[in-house]
Backbone as numpy.savetxt, mean C-alpha at the origin, in Angstrom:
# Nx Ny Nz CAx CAy CAz Cx Cy Cz
-9.50 -9.65 8.08 -8.26 -9.08 7.62 -8.57 -7.94 6.66
-7.50 -7.39 6.06 -7.65 -6.21 5.22 -8.60 -6.45 4.05
-8.55 -7.64 3.47 -9.39 -7.92 2.31 -10.86 -7.77 2.67
-11.24 -8.18 3.87 -12.61 -8.03 4.33 -12.97 -6.56 4.49
-12.08 -5.80 5.11 -12.33 -4.37 5.29 -12.45 -3.68 3.94
-11.61 -4.08 3.01 -11.63 -3.47 1.70 -12.89 -3.86 0.95
-13.35 -5.06 1.18 -14.55 -5.52 0.50 -15.77 -4.68 0.80
-15.83 -4.11 2.00 -16.99 -3.29 2.34 -16.73 -1.81 2.08
-15.53 -1.49 1.61 -15.24 -0.10 1.25 -15.47 0.10 -0.23
-15.46 1.34 -0.65 -15.47 1.63 -2.07 -14.05 1.55 -2.57
-13.82 0.80 -3.60 -12.48 0.70 -4.14 -12.33 1.79 -5.18
-11.44 2.75 -4.90 -11.27 3.90 -5.79 -10.53 3.50 -7.05
-11.18 3.63 -8.16 -10.53 3.29 -9.42 -10.19 4.55 -10.21
-10.74 5.69 -9.84 -10.40 6.92 -10.54 -9.05 7.40 -10.03
-8.17 7.68 -10.93 -6.82 8.08 -10.53 -6.74 9.58 -10.35
-6.29 9.99 -9.19 -5.98 11.39 -8.95 -4.51 11.58 -9.26
-3.94 12.70 -8.83 -2.52 12.91 -9.08 -1.69 11.78 -8.46
-0.95 11.09 -9.31 -0.05 10.03 -8.86 -0.75 8.90 -8.13
-2.02 8.72 -8.34 -2.75 7.59 -7.77 -2.93 6.56 -8.88
-2.53 5.34 -8.61 -2.59 4.29 -9.61 -3.89 3.51 -9.44
-4.69 3.38 -10.50 -5.92 2.59 -10.38 -5.61 1.19 -9.85
-6.45 0.73 -8.95 -6.24 -0.58 -8.35 -5.45 -0.52 -7.06
-4.84 0.63 -6.77 -4.06 0.77 -5.54 -4.61 1.92 -4.70
-5.92 2.06 -4.73 -6.58 3.10 -3.94 -7.81 2.53 -3.26
-8.25 3.20 -2.23 -9.49 2.81 -1.56 -10.21 4.08 -1.15
-11.52 4.08 -1.29 -12.30 5.25 -0.93 -12.63 6.07 -2.16
-13.07 7.28 -1.90 -13.47 8.18 -2.99 -12.46 9.32 -3.10
-12.04 9.65 -4.32 -11.04 10.69 -4.52 -11.46 12.07 -4.00
-12.76 12.29 -3.85 -13.25 13.60 -3.40 -13.33 13.72 -1.87
-12.87 12.71 -1.14 -12.88 12.77 0.33 -12.05 13.96 0.79
-12.40 14.56 1.93 -11.68 15.75 2.40 -10.22 15.50 2.79
-9.88 14.26 3.07 -8.52 13.93 3.49 -7.95 12.88 2.56
-6.72 13.09 2.16 -6.03 12.08 1.35 -4.91 11.49 2.21
-4.80 10.17 2.19 -3.75 9.47 2.92 -2.93 8.68 1.91
-1.67 9.07 1.76 -0.76 8.35 0.89 0.11 7.47 1.78
-0.01 6.16 1.61 0.69 5.20 2.46 1.86 4.57 1.70
3.07 4.82 2.21 4.27 4.20 1.64 4.68 3.04 2.52
4.87 1.88 1.89 5.26 0.69 2.63 6.13 -0.22 1.81
6.71 -1.18 2.50 7.59 -2.16 1.88 7.19 -3.55 2.37
7.15 -4.52 1.48 6.68 -5.85 1.84 7.64 -6.63 2.73
8.90 -6.20 2.84 9.84 -6.89 3.72 9.93 -6.22 5.09
9.20 -5.14 5.28 9.25 -4.36 6.52 8.31 -4.98 7.56
8.82 -5.41 8.73 7.95 -6.00 9.75 6.93 -5.01 10.31
7.29 -3.72 10.34 6.34 -2.71 10.83 5.19 -2.52 9.83
5.51 -2.65 8.53 4.46 -2.57 7.51 3.51 -3.76 7.62
4.07 -4.93 7.90 3.25 -6.13 8.11 2.30 -5.91 9.29
2.81 -5.35 10.37 1.98 -5.08 11.54 0.86 -4.10 11.21
1.21 -3.02 10.50 0.18 -2.04 10.13 -0.87 -2.69 9.24
-0.42 -3.45 8.26 -1.33 -4.09 7.32 -2.28 -5.06 8.02
-1.74 -5.85 8.93 -2.55 -6.90 9.55 -3.31 -6.45 10.79
-2.85 -5.43 11.48 -3.49 -5.05 12.74 -4.18 -3.68 12.73
-3.69 -2.75 11.91 -4.22 -1.39 11.99 -4.99 -0.94 10.76
-4.70 -1.52 9.60 -5.31 -1.04 8.37 -6.82 -1.18 8.37
-7.33 -2.26 8.93 -8.79 -2.43 8.98 -9.43 -1.34 9.85
-8.75 -0.91 10.91 -9.27 0.17 11.76 -9.24 1.50 11.01
-8.16 1.74 10.29 -8.04 2.96 9.50 -9.13 3.00 8.43
-9.37 1.86 7.80 -10.44 1.78 6.80 -11.79 2.09 7.43
-12.06 1.47 8.59 -13.36 1.66 9.25 -13.54 3.08 9.75
-12.47 3.70 10.25 -12.57 5.04 10.81 -12.61 6.14 9.76
-11.89 5.97 8.65 -11.73 7.07 7.71 -12.14 6.78 6.27
-11.79 5.63 5.75 -12.03 5.37 4.33 -13.49 4.98 4.09
-13.99 3.99 4.81 -15.37 3.52 4.58 -16.41 4.62 4.80
-16.26 5.51 5.81 -17.25 6.58 5.98 -17.06 7.75 5.01
-16.06 7.68 4.12 -15.89 8.75 3.14 -15.06 9.93 3.62
-14.37 9.79 4.74 -13.55 10.89 5.26 -12.19 10.95 4.60
-11.69 9.82 4.11 -10.34 9.78 3.54 -10.28 8.92 2.29
-9.39 9.32 1.42 -9.04 8.58 0.21 -7.65 8.03 0.44
-7.51 6.72 0.38 -6.25 6.05 0.69 -5.56 5.61 -0.59
-4.29 5.99 -0.73 -3.50 5.64 -1.91 -2.28 4.86 -1.44
-2.10 3.67 -1.98 -0.97 2.81 -1.61 0.20 3.05 -2.56
1.39 3.18 -1.98 2.61 3.40 -2.76 3.67 2.37 -2.37
4.43 1.94 -3.36 5.56 1.06 -3.11 6.75 1.91 -2.65
7.40 1.50 -1.59 8.62 2.17 -1.14 9.65 1.09 -0.87
10.28 0.64 -1.93 11.17 -0.52 -1.85 12.44 -0.19 -1.07
12.66 -0.96 -0.02 13.86 -0.80 0.80 15.00 -1.61 0.20
16.21 -1.25 0.57 17.39 -1.96 0.10 18.25 -2.35 1.29
19.23 -3.17 1.05 20.14 -3.55 2.12 19.79 -4.91 2.70
20.55 -5.34 3.72 20.32 -6.65 4.33 18.88 -6.82 4.83
18.29 -7.96 4.48 16.91 -8.23 4.87 15.88 -7.75 3.87
16.32 -6.94 2.91 15.38 -6.38 1.93 15.77 -6.76 0.49
16.54 -7.83 0.35 17.02 -8.23 -0.97 15.88 -8.53 -1.96
14.73 -8.93 -1.47 13.62 -9.33 -2.34 12.47 -8.32 -2.34
12.74 -7.16 -1.77 11.74 -6.10 -1.67 11.24 -5.65 -3.04
12.16 -5.38 -3.96 11.75 -4.89 -5.27 10.94 -5.93 -6.03
11.32 -7.18 -5.93 10.57 -8.25 -6.59 9.13 -8.26 -6.09
8.95 -8.16 -4.78 7.60 -8.14 -4.21 6.81 -6.94 -4.70
7.45 -5.78 -4.73 6.77 -4.57 -5.20 6.37 -4.69 -6.67
7.24 -5.29 -7.47 6.92 -5.46 -8.89 5.72 -6.39 -9.07
5.69 -7.48 -8.31 4.52 -8.39 -8.41 3.24 -7.68 -7.95
3.33 -6.90 -6.87 2.14 -6.19 -6.38 1.67 -5.16 -7.41
2.60 -4.41 -7.98 2.24 -3.41 -8.98 1.66 -4.08 -10.23
2.23 -5.22 -10.62 1.69 -5.96 -11.76 0.27 -6.45 -11.45
0.05 -6.94 -10.23 -1.27 -7.42 -9.84 -2.30 -6.28 -9.82
-1.85 -5.08 -9.49 -2.77 -3.92 -9.50 -3.35 -3.69 -10.89
-2.57 -4.00 -11.90 -3.02 -3.79 -13.28 -4.20 -4.68 -13.65
-4.38 -5.78 -12.90 -5.52 -6.67 -13.18 -6.51 -6.67 -12.02
-6.41 -5.67 -11.15 -7.36 -5.54 -10.05 -7.13 -6.47 -8.88
-5.90 -6.96 -8.70 -5.61 -7.93 -7.63 -4.55 -7.43 -6.65
-4.40 -6.12 -6.54 -3.37 -5.56 -5.66 -3.58 -5.97 -4.20
-4.78 -5.83 -3.71 -5.02 -6.12 -2.29 -4.82 -7.60 -1.98
-5.26 -8.46 -2.88 -5.10 -9.90 -2.65 -3.61 -10.28 -2.61
-2.83 -9.70 -3.51 -1.40 -10.00 -3.53 -0.71 -9.37 -2.32
-1.11 -8.17 -1.96 -0.54 -7.54 -0.75 -0.82 -8.39 0.48
-2.06 -8.86 0.60 -2.40 -9.72 1.73 -1.50 -10.95 1.78
-1.32 -11.58 0.62 -0.51 -12.81 0.54 0.95 -12.53 0.88
1.48 -11.42 0.39 2.88 -11.08 0.65 3.12 -10.81 2.13
2.23 -10.07 2.76 2.42 -9.80 4.19 2.20 -11.05 5.03
1.23 -11.86 4.66 0.94 -13.08 5.41 2.15 -14.02 5.44
2.86 -14.11 4.35 3.98 -15.05 4.23 5.34 -14.36 4.24
5.38 -13.13 4.71 6.60 -12.31 4.68 7.83 -13.04 5.23
7.71 -13.68 6.38 8.88 -14.28 7.02 9.49 -15.39 6.17
8.69 -16.01 5.32 9.19 -17.09 4.47 9.88 -16.57 3.22
9.16 -15.86 2.36 9.73 -15.44 1.08 10.80 -14.37 1.23
10.71 -13.53 2.27 11.72 -12.49 2.45 13.10 -13.09 2.71
13.12 -14.30 3.25 14.40 -14.97 3.50 14.78 -15.87 2.33
13.80 -16.58 1.77 14.11 -17.57 0.73 14.21 -16.96 -0.66
13.55 -15.82 -0.86 13.51 -15.22 -2.19 12.44 -15.80 -3.09
11.64 -16.72 -2.55 10.59 -17.36 -3.34 9.31 -16.52 -3.31
9.40 -15.34 -3.90 8.30 -14.37 -3.87 7.11 -14.88 -4.68
7.38 -15.45 -5.85 6.28 -15.92 -6.69 5.45 -16.99 -5.97
6.11 -17.83 -5.19 5.38 -18.88 -4.46 4.40 -18.28 -3.46
4.67 -17.08 -2.97 3.75 -16.38 -2.06 2.62 -15.72 -2.83
2.93 -15.22 -4.02 1.95 -14.46 -4.82 0.97 -15.39 -5.54
1.47 -16.46 -6.13 0.66 -17.32 -7.01 -0.66 -17.80 -6.40
-0.69 -18.24 -5.13 -1.96 -18.74 -4.58 -3.08 -17.68 -4.49
-2.71 -16.41 -4.56 -3.72 -15.34 -4.50 -4.38 -15.09 -5.85
-3.92 -15.81 -6.88 -4.38 -15.56 -8.24 -4.88 -16.85 -8.90
-5.80 -16.70 -9.84 -6.23 -17.84 -10.65 -5.11 -18.14 -11.65
-5.14 -19.32 -12.28 -4.10 -19.62 -13.29 -4.03 -18.56 -14.40
-5.17 -18.08 -14.87 -5.17 -17.05 -15.92 -4.56 -15.75 -15.40
-4.90 -15.39 -14.17 -4.33 -14.18 -13.57 -2.83 -14.33 -13.34
-2.39 -15.54 -12.99 -0.97 -15.79 -12.80 -0.19 -15.49 -14.08
-0.71 -15.93 -15.22 -0.04 -15.68 -16.49 0.05 -14.19 -16.78
-1.04 -13.48 -16.52 -1.06 -12.03 -16.76 -0.05 -11.32 -15.87
-0.04 -11.67 -14.59 0.86 -11.01 -13.64 2.32 -11.32 -13.98
2.61 -12.56 -14.35 3.99 -12.90 -14.71 4.45 -12.11 -15.95
3.55 -11.90 -16.89 3.90 -11.10 -18.08 4.08 -9.63 -17.70
3.18 -9.10 -16.89 3.28 -7.71 -16.47 4.51 -7.45 -15.59
4.89 -8.45 -14.83 6.08 -8.34 -13.97 7.31 -7.94 -14.79
7.36 -8.39 -16.04 8.50 -8.10 -16.92 8.32 -6.81 -17.72
7.16 -6.19 -17.62 6.85 -4.97 -18.37 7.63 -3.79 -17.79
8.44 -3.10 -18.60 9.22 -1.97 -18.09 8.36 -0.86 -17.47
7.10 -0.74 -17.91 6.25 0.31 -17.34 5.88 0.01 -15.89
5.85 -1.27 -15.52 5.59 -1.64 -14.12 6.79 -1.25 -13.26
7.98 -1.54 -13.74 9.19 -1.14 -13.01 9.27 0.38 -12.88
8.88 1.09 -13.93 8.89 2.56 -13.90 7.89 3.08 -12.87
6.76 2.40 -12.76 5.73 2.77 -11.79 6.24 2.60 -10.36
6.92 1.50 -10.10 7.49 1.25 -8.77 8.56 2.29 -8.45
9.40 2.61 -9.43 10.43 3.63 -9.22 9.80 5.00 -8.99
8.73 5.29 -9.72 8.02 6.57 -9.55 7.48 6.71 -8.13
6.93 5.61 -7.59 6.46 5.63 -6.20 7.60 5.96 -5.24
8.73 5.33 -5.45 9.90 5.58 -4.59 10.33 7.04 -4.71
10.35 7.56 -5.92 10.73 8.97 -6.13 9.73 9.91 -5.45
8.45 9.60 -5.56 7.43 10.42 -4.88 7.62 10.39 -3.37
7.91 9.20 -2.84 8.14 9.08 -1.41 9.34 9.89 -0.96
10.41 9.84 -1.73 11.59 10.64 -1.38 11.28 12.12 -1.44
10.52 12.54 -2.45 10.14 13.96 -2.57 9.25 14.39 -1.39
8.47 13.44 -0.84 7.59 13.73 0.30 8.32 13.56 1.63
9.64 13.32 1.57 10.48 13.17 2.76 10.14 11.93 3.58
9.69 10.88 2.89 9.50 9.60 3.57 10.88 9.07 3.91
11.11 8.76 5.19 12.42 8.27 5.59 12.35 6.94 6.34
11.15 6.37 6.43 10.98 5.05 7.06 9.63 4.49 6.61
9.49 3.21 6.80 8.21 2.58 6.46 7.63 1.93 7.70
6.32 1.92 7.81 5.35 2.59 6.95 5.20 4.07 7.31
4.97 4.88 6.31 4.69 6.31 6.51 3.43 6.66 5.74
2.56 7.40 6.41 1.39 7.98 5.75 1.63 9.47 5.65
1.39 10.02 4.47 1.41 11.47 4.30 -0.04 11.90 4.17
-0.47 12.69 5.14 -1.85 13.21 5.15 -1.89 14.51 4.38
-2.85 14.64 3.49 -3.05 15.90 2.76 -4.45 16.38 3.07
-4.51 17.57 3.69 -5.80 18.16 4.04 -5.71 19.66 3.77
-6.61 20.14 2.91 -6.63 21.55 2.53 -5.27 22.02 2.03
-4.62 21.16 1.24 -3.35 21.52 0.63 -2.12 21.35 1.52
-2.32 21.07 2.80 -1.20 20.90 3.72 -0.85 19.42 3.83
0.44 19.10 3.69 0.89 17.72 3.80 1.62 17.51 5.11
1.25 16.44 5.81 1.88 16.10 7.08 2.19 14.61 7.11
3.47 14.24 7.28 3.81 12.82 7.37 3.57 12.26 8.77
3.26 10.97 8.83 3.07 10.26 10.10 3.70 8.88 9.99
4.58 8.55 10.92 5.22 7.23 10.87 5.35 6.58 12.24
4.59 7.06 13.21 4.62 6.48 14.56 3.39 5.59 14.71
3.59 4.28 14.81 2.46 3.34 14.79 2.31 2.54 16.08
2.97 2.94 17.15 2.85 2.21 18.42 1.53 2.45 19.12
0.81 3.51 18.73 -0.44 3.86 19.40 -1.43 4.37 18.36
-2.34 3.51 17.92 -3.30 3.91 16.90 -4.20 5.04 17.40
-4.53 5.04 18.68 -5.38 6.10 19.22 -4.72 7.47 19.09
-3.40 7.52 19.23 -2.67 8.77 19.04 -2.76 9.21 17.57
-2.62 8.27 16.67 -2.78 8.58 15.24 -4.18 9.11 14.96
-5.19 8.45 15.49 -6.57 8.87 15.26 -6.81 10.27 15.81
-6.28 10.55 16.98 -6.42 11.88 17.58 -5.75 12.93 16.69
-4.56 12.59 16.19 -3.84 13.52 15.30 -4.65 13.78 14.03
-5.16 12.74 13.41 -5.94 12.89 12.18 -7.19 13.71 12.44
-7.90 13.41 13.51 -9.12 14.14 13.82 -8.85 15.62 14.06
-7.74 15.92 14.71 -7.36 17.32 14.93 -7.04 18.00 13.62
-6.31 17.31 12.75 -5.97 17.88 11.45 -7.23 18.18 10.63
-8.22 17.29 10.70 -9.44 17.45 9.92 -10.30 18.61 10.41
-10.11 19.02 11.65 -10.89 20.15 12.19 -10.31 21.49 11.79
-9.07 21.47 11.27 -8.43 22.74 10.89 -9.01 23.31 9.63
């Protein structure tokens, strides 16, 4: 799963523009930057996380071709009532270096907590008791909520209109991508962009 792929990648802790430490993978100096906006209640985001992210890591992040930055893009409306809560827990977990573990847990159990609202019950097993206390305290920190809102604002400014969306930045040019039915098409698009 993603945690395994991430384990063999370099976890980027240096923050570039609007990159939050703990929510990046790869090296900031890679020629391509991929900003990924997703929502924990989105079934397409779950599919990308569980089926495609390890391929993206292997093809671009692990070899040093891309720097991947994860952003919260909290959806609203029916079916997304607990989206913000999940994003707040993930952002809080990033502050203690547990973003990927909490993301994995949230996507793995999405069908349960997204309906029941029991988000903490999905998050807690990914953390030690000491980490649970830290994350619960950070969850209430206004700066974590501001961080989640900032991600949403950045996504809106980048014209993100669905999840998951990756905005590719190469040589100053930004190009959004949100078609995930064919990973080979995505790979072909990225490879073409990198040759420009």
